[in-house]
C-alpha positions, 0 to 999 in steps of 0.5 A: 272496826276500820276508821274512815276519815272524811276531808272537805275542800272548799274553794281555797279552804281544806279541811282535815279530818283528824278523827273519822269514823269507824264503819263497818266497809268502804260503801259504808264510808261512801254512803256517809260521804253522800250523806254528810255533804249536802249537810256540810254544804248548807252552813256555807252561804255561795259568794259567788255564782257558782259554788263547788264543795268535794268530800274525800274519803280516806282509809285508815293507810292514808288512801282517798278512795272515793270523792263526792262534788256538790255543785251549786251553780247560779244564773240569770235565765235571758239576754239581760238577766239583770233586768230582772233586778228592777222587778 
């Protein structure tokens, strides 16, 4: 069974998967990437109003063939959103 590697990119941090996972095919690797990215992101607290986490999938030859991105944005609604802080 082929082995696939899931690398995460979060701001300036990059985590290279050296272990990988055995999965039947690229579709299974794609599905796994989509399923695990929210789980990985759950443990990361945002330190700003915009956070982007990317997970790429490599095959055994080291070729990146899939990427999934999770984006978190936070913004105040209205012209003076900071006024909400006083309520």
